C-alpha positions as CSV (number, residue, x, y, z in Angstrom):
1,X,-4.2,6.1,-26.4
2,X,-2.6,7.0,-29.7
3,X,-4.1,10.0,-31.4
4,X,-3.4,12.4,-34.3
5,X,-2.9,15.7,-32.6
6,X,-3.3,19.3,-33.7
7,X,-1.2,21.2,-31.2
8,X,-2.1,24.7,-32.5
9,X,-4.1,26.1,-35.5
10,X,-2.4,25.1,-38.7
11,X,-2.3,23.1,-41.9
12,X,-2.7,19.3,-42.0
13,X,1.0,18.8,-42.2
14,X,1.4,20.0,-38.6
15,X,-0.6,17.0,-37.3
16,X,1.5,14.5,-35.3
17,X,0.8,11.1,-33.8
18,X,1.2,11.1,-30.0
19,X,-0.3,9.9,-26.7
20,X,-3.4,11.3,-24.9
21,X,-5.4,10.1,-21.9
22,X,-8.4,7.9,-22.8
23,X,-11.5,10.2,-22.7
24,X,-14.4,9.5,-20.3
25,X,-18.0,9.6,-21.4
26,X,-20.3,12.0,-19.5
27,X,-24.0,11.6,-18.9
28,X,-25.8,10.6,-22.1
29,X,-22.6,9.8,-23.9
30,X,-20.8,6.7,-25.2
31,X,-17.2,6.0,-25.6
32,X,-16.3,4.3,-28.8
33,X,-13.2,2.3,-29.6
34,X,-12.5,3.7,-33.1
35,X,-12.0,1.2,-35.9
36,X,-12.2,3.6,-38.8
37,X,-12.5,7.3,-39.4
38,X,-13.0,9.0,-42.8
39,X,-11.4,12.2,-44.0
40,X,-13.5,15.3,-44.8
41,X,-12.9,18.9,-46.0
42,X,-14.0,20.2,-42.7
43,X,-10.9,18.8,-41.1
44,X,-8.4,21.0,-43.1
45,X,-10.8,24.0,-43.3
46,X,-11.4,24.3,-39.6
47,X,-7.9,23.3,-38.5
48,X,-6.3,26.3,-40.2
49,X,-7.8,28.9,-37.8
50,X,-8.9,26.6,-35.0
51,X,-12.1,27.1,-33.0
52,X,-12.7,29.1,-29.8
53,X,-14.1,25.9,-28.0
54,X,-11.1,23.8,-28.8
55,X,-8.6,22.8,-26.1
56,X,-5.2,21.9,-27.5
57,X,-3.8,19.5,-28.4
58,X,-7.0,18.8,-30.3
59,X,-8.2,15.7,-32.2
60,X,-9.9,16.2,-35.6
61,X,-12.2,13.7,-37.4
62,X,-16.0,13.9,-37.4
63,X,-16.8,10.5,-39.0
64,X,-16.4,7.6,-36.7
65,X,-17.2,3.8,-36.9
66,X,-16.3,1.5,-34.1
67,X,-17.3,-0.5,-31.0
68,X,-19.0,0.9,-27.9
69,X,-16.4,0.6,-25.2
70,X,-18.4,2.0,-22.2
71,X,-21.5,4.1,-21.7
72,X,-22.2,7.2,-19.6
73,X,-24.9,7.7,-17.0
74,X,-28.4,7.4,-18.3
75,X,-27.5,5.6,-21.6
76,X,-29.8,2.7,-22.2
77,X,-29.9,2.3,-26.0
78,X,-26.3,1.1,-26.3
79,X,-24.2,-1.5,-24.6
80,X,-20.5,-2.3,-24.7
81,X,-19.7,-4.4,-27.8
82,X,-22.3,-2.7,-30.0
83,X,-21.1,-1.7,-33.5
84,X,-21.9,2.0,-34.2
85,X,-21.3,4.8,-36.6
86,X,-21.8,8.5,-36.1
87,X,-21.2,12.1,-37.4
88,X,-19.5,13.8,-34.5
89,X,-19.3,17.4,-33.4
90,X,-16.5,19.4,-35.0
91,X,-16.1,21.4,-31.8
92,X,-15.4,18.2,-29.7
93,X,-12.4,15.9,-29.9
94,X,-12.9,13.6,-32.9
95,X,-12.1,10.2,-34.4
96,X,-8.4,10.4,-35.3
97,X,-7.7,8.5,-32.1
98,X,-8.1,5.0,-30.6
99,X,-11.1,6.2,-28.6
100,X,-13.7,8.9,-29.1
101,X,-16.8,10.1,-27.3
102,X,-20.2,11.2,-28.7
103,X,-23.7,11.8,-27.5
104,X,-25.5,8.5,-27.5
105,X,-28.5,9.6,-29.6
106,X,-26.3,10.7,-32.5
107,X,-25.1,7.2,-33.2
108,X,-26.6,4.5,-35.4
109,X,-26.1,0.7,-35.4
110,X,-23.9,-0.8,-38.1
111,X,-25.8,-3.6,-39.8
112,X,-24.3,-7.0,-40.5
113,X,-22.6,-7.0,-43.9
114,X,-21.3,-3.4,-43.5
115,X,-17.6,-3.1,-42.5
116,X,-16.3,-0.4,-40.2
117,X,-14.4,1.2,-43.1
118,X,-17.6,1.2,-45.2
119,X,-19.6,2.7,-42.4
120,X,-17.1,5.4,-41.6
121,X,-17.0,6.6,-45.2
122,X,-20.5,8.1,-45.3
123,X,-21.6,10.2,-42.3
124,X,-20.4,13.7,-43.2
125,X,-20.6,13.5,-47.0
126,X,-23.4,11.0,-47.3
127,X,-25.7,12.5,-44.7
128,X,-25.2,16.0,-46.2
129,X,-26.3,14.7,-49.6
130,X,-29.2,12.7,-48.0
131,X,-30.4,15.7,-46.0
132,X,-30.3,17.9,-49.0
133,X,-32.1,15.6,-51.4
134,X,-34.5,13.8,-49.1
135,X,-35.1,16.1,-46.1
136,X,-34.8,19.6,-47.8
137,X,-35.4,19.5,-51.5
138,X,-37.4,16.2,-51.4
139,X,-36.3,15.1,-54.8
140,X,-39.1,13.3,-56.6
141,X,-39.1,10.6,-59.3
142,X,-39.1,12.2,-62.7
143,X,-37.3,15.4,-61.6
144,X,-34.0,16.6,-62.9
145,X,-31.0,17.6,-60.8
146,X,-27.5,19.2,-61.2
147,X,-24.9,17.9,-58.7
148,X,-21.7,19.9,-58.6
149,X,-18.4,18.0,-58.1
150,X,-19.8,14.6,-58.7
151,X,-16.5,12.7,-58.2
152,X,-16.2,13.9,-54.6
153,X,-17.8,12.6,-51.4
154,X,-21.0,14.7,-51.3
155,X,-21.4,14.7,-55.0
156,X,-20.9,11.0,-55.5
157,X,-23.4,10.1,-52.8
158,X,-25.9,12.7,-54.2
159,X,-25.7,11.1,-57.7
160,X,-26.4,7.7,-56.2
161,X,-29.3,9.0,-54.1
162,X,-30.7,10.8,-57.1
163,X,-30.6,7.6,-59.1
164,X,-32.2,5.7,-56.2
165,X,-35.0,8.3,-55.9
166,X,-35.8,8.1,-59.6
167,X,-34.5,11.4,-61.0
168,X,-35.1,11.5,-64.7
169,X,-32.0,13.6,-65.5
170,X,-28.8,13.6,-63.4
171,X,-26.2,16.1,-64.5
172,X,-22.9,16.6,-62.8
173,X,-19.7,18.7,-63.1
174,X,-16.3,17.1,-62.9
175,X,-13.0,16.7,-64.8
176,X,-13.0,14.5,-68.0
177,X,-10.8,11.9,-66.1
178,X,-13.8,11.2,-63.9
179,X,-16.5,11.1,-66.6
180,X,-16.7,7.3,-66.6
181,X,-16.7,7.2,-62.8
182,X,-19.6,9.6,-62.2
183,X,-21.6,7.8,-64.9
184,X,-21.0,4.5,-63.2
185,X,-22.6,6.1,-60.1
186,X,-25.7,7.1,-62.1
187,X,-25.0,10.4,-63.8
188,X,-26.6,10.8,-67.2
189,X,-24.5,13.8,-68.3
190,X,-21.0,14.9,-67.1
191,X,-19.8,18.5,-67.8
192,X,-16.2,19.5,-67.8
193,X,-16.4,22.6,-65.6
194,X,-13.0,23.9,-66.7
195,X,-13.5,23.9,-70.4
196,X,-17.3,23.9,-70.9
197,X,-20.0,26.5,-70.2
198,X,-22.0,24.7,-67.5
199,X,-25.1,26.9,-67.8
200,X,-25.3,26.4,-71.6
201,X,-24.9,22.6,-71.2
202,X,-27.5,22.4,-68.5
203,X,-30.1,24.5,-70.4
204,X,-29.4,22.5,-73.5
205,X,-30.0,19.2,-71.7
206,X,-33.3,20.5,-70.2
207,X,-34.7,22.0,-73.3
208,X,-34.2,25.5,-71.9
209,X,-36.3,24.8,-68.8
210,X,-33.5,24.4,-66.2
211,X,-33.2,21.7,-63.6
212,X,-35.6,21.1,-60.7
213,X,-32.9,20.7,-58.1
214,X,-29.2,21.8,-57.7
215,X,-26.8,20.7,-55.0
216,X,-23.8,23.1,-54.8
217,X,-20.8,22.2,-52.7
218,X,-18.4,24.6,-54.4
219,X,-18.7,28.3,-53.4
220,X,-21.0,31.3,-53.4
221,X,-20.0,32.4,-56.9
222,X,-21.1,29.2,-58.6
223,X,-24.2,29.2,-56.3
224,X,-25.1,32.6,-57.7
225,X,-24.8,31.3,-61.3
226,X,-26.9,28.3,-60.3
227,X,-30.0,30.5,-59.8
228,X,-30.2,31.0,-63.6
229,X,-30.2,27.3,-64.2
230,X,-33.3,26.5,-62.0
231,X,-36.6,25.6,-63.5
232,X,-39.8,27.3,-62.3
233,X,-40.3,26.3,-58.7
234,X,-36.8,24.9,-58.6
235,X,-34.6,24.4,-55.5
236,X,-31.0,25.1,-54.7
237,X,-29.2,23.5,-51.7
238,X,-25.8,25.2,-50.8
239,X,-23.1,23.7,-48.6
240,X,-20.2,26.2,-49.1
241,X,-22.1,29.5,-49.2
242,X,-25.5,30.7,-50.5
243,X,-25.9,33.1,-53.4
244,X,-25.3,36.7,-52.5
245,X,-28.2,38.3,-54.3
246,X,-31.2,35.9,-53.8
247,X,-33.7,38.7,-52.9
248,X,-32.7,40.9,-55.9
249,X,-32.4,38.1,-58.4
250,X,-35.7,36.4,-58.5
251,X,-37.8,37.8,-61.4
252,X,-41.6,37.7,-61.4
253,X,-41.7,34.8,-63.9
254,X,-39.5,32.5,-61.8
255,X,-39.7,31.2,-58.2
256,X,-37.3,29.0,-56.3
257,X,-36.1,28.2,-52.8
258,X,-32.6,28.1,-51.3
259,X,-31.5,25.7,-48.6
260,X,-28.4,26.5,-46.6
261,X,-26.8,23.2,-45.5
262,X,-24.6,22.7,-42.4
263,X,-24.8,19.2,-41.0
264,X,-22.5,19.9,-38.1
265,X,-24.7,22.7,-37.0
266,X,-27.0,20.1,-35.3
267,X,-24.3,19.6,-32.6
268,X,-24.0,23.3,-31.7
269,X,-27.7,24.1,-32.1
270,X,-28.7,22.9,-28.6
271,X,-31.6,21.2,-30.3
272,X,-31.8,17.5,-29.2
273,X,-34.2,16.8,-32.1
274,X,-31.6,18.0,-34.6
275,X,-28.9,15.8,-33.0
276,X,-31.3,12.8,-33.0
277,X,-31.9,13.3,-36.6
278,X,-28.3,12.6,-37.3
279,X,-28.7,9.2,-35.9
280,X,-32.0,8.6,-37.6
281,X,-30.6,9.6,-41.0
282,X,-27.6,7.4,-40.5
283,X,-29.8,4.4,-39.9
284,X,-31.8,5.2,-43.0
285,X,-28.7,5.7,-45.1
286,X,-27.3,2.3,-44.0
287,X,-30.5,0.7,-45.0
288,X,-29.8,1.9,-48.5
289,X,-26.2,0.6,-48.3
290,X,-27.4,-2.8,-47.1
291,X,-29.8,-2.9,-50.0
292,X,-26.9,-2.1,-52.4
293,X,-28.7,1.0,-53.5
294,X,-25.8,3.2,-52.4
295,X,-22.1,2.1,-52.4
296,X,-19.7,3.6,-49.8
297,X,-17.2,4.8,-52.5
298,X,-14.1,4.0,-50.5
299,X,-11.3,4.6,-52.9
300,X,-8.4,4.5,-50.4
301,X,-7.7,3.0,-47.0
302,X,-4.8,4.5,-45.0
303,X,-3.3,4.3,-41.5
304,X,-3.5,7.1,-38.9
305,X,0.0,8.4,-39.6
306,X,-0.9,8.9,-43.3
307,X,-3.9,11.2,-42.6
308,X,-2.0,14.5,-42.8
309,X,-0.7,13.8,-46.3
310,X,-4.1,12.6,-47.4
311,X,-5.8,15.7,-46.0
312,X,-3.4,17.8,-48.1
313,X,-4.4,15.9,-51.2
314,X,-8.1,16.3,-50.2
315,X,-7.6,20.1,-49.9
316,X,-6.3,20.2,-53.5
317,X,-9.8,18.9,-54.6
318,X,-8.4,16.1,-56.7
319,X,-9.6,13.1,-54.6
320,X,-12.1,10.7,-56.0
321,X,-14.6,9.1,-53.6
322,X,-13.7,8.7,-49.9
323,X,-10.5,8.2,-48.0
324,X,-10.8,6.2,-44.8
325,X,-8.2,5.8,-42.0
326,X,-8.4,2.3,-40.5
327,X,-7.2,2.0,-36.9
């Protein structure tokens, strides 16, 4: 099969298209003929230093949509020909190949009306946003939320979900070139993080009370500053690092909770329930897509050979929406 190979730890521009044997599914696994795979920051972040469990050449790509090709021993919920989508394990060979293998209970069925490209766009970014807002912070109608990096994958899905869940005030950070875009997704206020004081704008927009929820996908430094923007009883969900001084920061007049998000941790946890939740959340998310409450945000469709260049652009943090490779 054709696959995009990482032959040793390195940057995305070291990836090359070559041939690999077709993988065989083990007990409880399914093999999927890949039709589409989306690009995510984890691809370029982890590839730089590699992982102890990787066997080279390694295939990246955690988001896969395709057709079940064959099933392993004990699999009863899937049959060859089924259309599925899943968020795969970053420590196992992934979706930048013609075939990929995953645990059967991590996959979800793709409904009619949803294309492979649209399905592949959401798992990593969309489920991260969904888990943060729906499973962890449990955003309620009438609450306010700050979503960092609203033009990106996680941020864009989070804005749409916040709108769907009935948030009263949706604030996001982005560059001015993306103001109209994030507002089309549902943001009420867009803040230029390069030239405006984010905290001042947030407190002004909330009459000095702060926001009820914050989703931070940037870094620990901005997560630290986020603590001062939370309302009483507010919640902060962090993807790229939690605040450093949570214990020392919280004064007696303020209380909040911090959620550390790592969607891929379900695969390495050894907890079958956590793995099953990936499939369950994917099914729920696609119900929202089918109902047109969340759009897939596909802004670019590329071929497998174009993935390295696209990952470099993604690493520069100037990509809007989702890039999907169609096989």
